N, C-alpha and C positions, 0 to 999 in steps of 0.2 A: 670349950672343946665339944660339949654336948650339942650346942647350937650348930657348930660347923658340921657335925656328924649328921644332924637332922636335915640340914640343907643339902648335904651330899646325897642322902637317901632319896629326897624328893627329886633332885636332878637326875639321879639314876633311874627313877621310876618313869619320868617323862622321856628321857632319852639316855639309854645306856650305850655308850660308845664301844664298850668291850664286847657286848653281845649283840650290838646293833638292834636293840629292841626299843620300840616306841610304846609308852604306856603298858609295858609288860608283855608286848607281843612283837614278834618279828614281822617283817614285811610280807612274807608268804602267808603267815597266820592271818594278818589283816586282809590280805587279798582273798583268802578263802571265805572269811566272814562276809565281806562285801559281795562276793559272788553268790553266796548262799541267799542273802537278803534280796539281791537283784533278781535271782531266779524265783524266790518266794513271792515277791510283790508282782512280778510279771504274771505268775500263775494266778494270784488273786484277781488281778485286773482282767485276765482272760476269763476266769470264772464269772466275774461280774458281767462282762460283755456278753458272754454266752447266755447267762440267765436272762438278761434284758432282751436279747434277741429272741429267745424262746417265748418269753412273756408277750412281746410285741406281736408275735405271730398269732397269738390267740385273740388279739383285739380287732374289733371292727371299727373302721373309720367313721361309720355312720350310726352305729347303735352300741350301747354298752353291753359287753359280754356278760357281766354280772351287774344286776341292778338291785341294790338294796335301798329301798325307799319306804317312806311312810305309806300305809294303805289309804290314807286320806290326804288329798292334795290341799295345799293352803289356799287362802283367798286374800285378795287385797283390793283396796278401793282407790279411786282417783276422783277428786284430789284427796289427799290424806292429811293435809295440814301438819301442824307440829304435834308430835306424840299422839297421832290419830285424833286430833281435836280440830274441828272445823267451826270457827267462830268468826262472825262478821256482822256488820251493821248495814242494813238496806239503804240507809241515807248517806252512807260514806263509801263512795266508789272505791277508794284506795283499800278498803278492808276486804273486798271480794274480787278485785281485779286480778290478783295473783291466782285465784282459783280458776278464773276464766281462761287465763293464759295456759295454765296447766292442762286443762281439758282440751283447749285448741291444739296444743302440741301433741297430746296423747292421741287424739282422734284424727289428726291429719293423715296418717297412713291408711285410714279407713275411708277416705274420700272415694266416692263411686268411680270416678275416672281412673284413679290409681288401681282400684280393685279390678276393674274391667281389663286393665292393661296387663296386670300380673297374674291374676287368678281366674278361675273359671266357675261357671254356674254348676252347682251340684244338685243331686236329688235330695230334697229335704227328708229328714227323719230316718235316714239310712246311713250306716257307717260307710265311710269312704276308704275301703281297703285298697291298698296298692302293693300287692305281693311281689316278691322277687322270683325270678325263674331260675331256681337252683343257685348256682354261683354267679349268675348274671344279675347284677343289682339294677333295680328299677329306679335309678336316680338320675337327675333330681326328681323328687316326687312332686306331684301337682298339689295345689291347695285350693280350697273353696273360697268364694267371695264372701266377705262379711262387710256389707255396705253400711256406711255411716247412717244412711236414711232409715235403717232398721230401728235405730234408737228413737225415731220420731221426735217427740217434744224435747228429748234430751240430746239430740244430734248437734245442737248449736247452729243449725242451718236457718231455722225460722226465728229462733230466739237466741241471739248471739251471747246473751248473758246466762244461758242455761237455767233460767228461773231464779237466779240469785238476787237480782234486782227486785223482783216481785215477792221475795220471801218464800219461794217455792223451789228450792234448789234440787238439782240433779246430782246423783252420785253414781259413778260407774264402777261396776264390780267385775273383776276378772278372776278366773280359776287358774291356779298355777299350772304350767305345762308339765306333763308327765309322759314320757315316751311309752307308747303302746297302751295307754290307759283306755279302757272302754267304760265310760261313766254310767251307762244304763243298759239294762237288758229288757228283752221282750218289747223292743221298740219304744220303750219309755225313756224319754230324755230327762236328765237332771234339771232341777229348777231351783231358783233362789227365793227364799222367803225372809223378810225383814220385819222386825218388831222391836218395840221399846222394852227395856228391862223392867222388871216388876214395879220398881218404884216410879217409873215414868210411863206405865202402860196406858194411861188416859191422856197422854200429851202428844202422841205421835200423829194422830189423825189418820187421814186416808193416804194410801201409798199406791202409785201406779208403777207398773213394770213394763219395760221395753227390752226385747220383744215381748209379746203377749205372754203372760204367766211367768215371765222371768226365766225362760228356758234356755239352756245351752244345747242347741240343736246337734243331733248325733252326727250330722254330715261333716262336722269339723274334727271328728275323731276317727281312727286313732292318730295321734301326733307321732311323727317319725324322727324328730330331732332337728336341730337348727341347721346342720350341715346337709342332711338329706332333703329337707323341706324348707328351702331357702325363703320362699315367699309366704310362709304360713302366717295367716291372720288369726290371732287368738279371738275366739268369740267373747262377746261382752254382754252384760246385762246392766241396764240403767234403771235406777229407781228414782222416782220423783215424789217429793213430799208436798202434798196439796194444801193441807191446812194444819201443819204442825204448830204447836204452841210456841209463841215467840217470847223472847226475853227470859228464857229459862234454859238451863243445861238439860239436855235429853240424851240419855245413854241408849244407843241402838246396837242391835246385834243382827247380823245377816248370816244365814246358814245355807248350805247346799243340801238339797233333799234328793236322794237318789236310791234306787233299789240295787245298785251295784257298787256304791261307795260306802264303806263303814263310817259311822259317826266318829268325830274327832275325840281326842282324849283331853283330860284336864291339864296334862303336862305341856301340850302345845296349843296355845290359845289361837293360833292361826290355822289349825288343821280343820278344814271343812267349815270354817266360820271366820268372821271378822267383826270386831267390835270397835265402835268409835263414838265420839261425843259430838253432838251438834248443838250449836247455840246461835239463834238468829235474833239479833237485837234490832228493834225498830225505833228506839228512842234516841234522840240526838245527844 
């Protein structure tokens, strides 16, 4: 009898035919609850849409409204090898051919013909400001030519092996893009300097820089963003090792020197500098 009473209680809770209640509520009660939640979620959706609309009105399609960035831009090299280690054997073409292909692909947009077609000649050593006229956007913005020939012996035009076959390799350095950054003041352009770490200081030998002194010319700044400055050509610096010690690992560090860029921090190993290992084997 107790089991029959318990079954009857559960059946009455799910559907009570006498009071016409489902799960303890009448149809009108369920209707009011559903109406409340329908209105509640429509209100939440409306608030979300309104918030998104207001936020989107504060954004610029071409420039970040708020820009929270490191004060020091990062640096990177090409080629960079595996784990920033460049190792090859001058007598084995297969060990350095991949580095040649990487540099060819990387530098192809800098061919003089393409630069002349897309970009224009600018006044060196001067910032290339392109201001907007009030609400009228000066877009798309123009870009300055960075011709591949500027890299001279590291352009790959005269020596298609970039010095790798002769054991005098070229490394290309680029400074990461930062919208609106002015990397130098008082007409002093930033420049790159490279050297071996303490334990390898006597092994690096002589280093040549292209362009001269390893400078990033001011005319390539400020950068206005990928959408506003579609054809922007990032300036590069090439370094060529002329008589580096062979058959040994050499740890090298390159830094950006500027009077308007703060030095990097220990927490970010790529801020304002880049470190890599170079080993050139000459034994078969």
